[in-house]
Phi, psi and omega in degrees: 000135178284150174244139181230146173280128182250127183290164180299320179302311182296321178302324183296327184260001181281144178271340178225156181299153183301331181291346181258010182280125186276165174300320181297320178293323176294316178298324179294318182293319178296320179293321176297319178297317181295317180298316177300316182293337177272339183251333180276148179297138178232140180279131172267321178209162176211140181209163176255118176274104187294327183292322179260352182058047177229148172277128182244124180246125172261126183271166180296340177270004176094348178283162180234154177220133181228152179207148174289136182302335181295341180283334188265141180293129178090354181252341180298131176084002178282152178283161180302321180295320177294319182290331180281347181271067183260133176244141175265132184246162170049054179057032176094010183267351181214157176241142183226135174243101183302311184295334183260354184050050186232136174229141176225143181271140178297312177300324175298316181296318177300325177276008178066037174256107187251021175171195180289167180300320179299313182297316183295321181292323177296321182291321180293332179283344180270000180296133179253133174218167179297320182292320177297317179296320179293318180297319181293323177296314182297313181294321176299317176298332183269002179102019180108188181291134179303141179276146176283140179284138179281136176290141179297131180270130181258000000 
């Protein structure tokens, strides 16, 4: 039986001890990893384009993806020099900015995930639309947001 070092994070989620992992389970996990690496987008290169103020990621298949740094958690407010210092991690699955202590996954960026769930929820709440502005004006004219009625206490 092969032996592999298992990280503390993996151990937390394992249902059985690492010593009981079979060769078949290891082979299956390696096959899943290989299939993911062949189908998920991977970065070949990444750069900050100063003229458009966008991060540009070139994938291994030749296509490109770009996004403004203000959308991504940890990149907003960074200098051009900090944004230009991008490292590609994990065979193209991640992007890292050392000076900003920021990491983003390439598959996540493609799926428009620019940060943690909390960060993304905060960004969604900042969306401005004509309907939102109209509703806020109407509620303001009525004295503010309507109060929820309290349930009768028994």
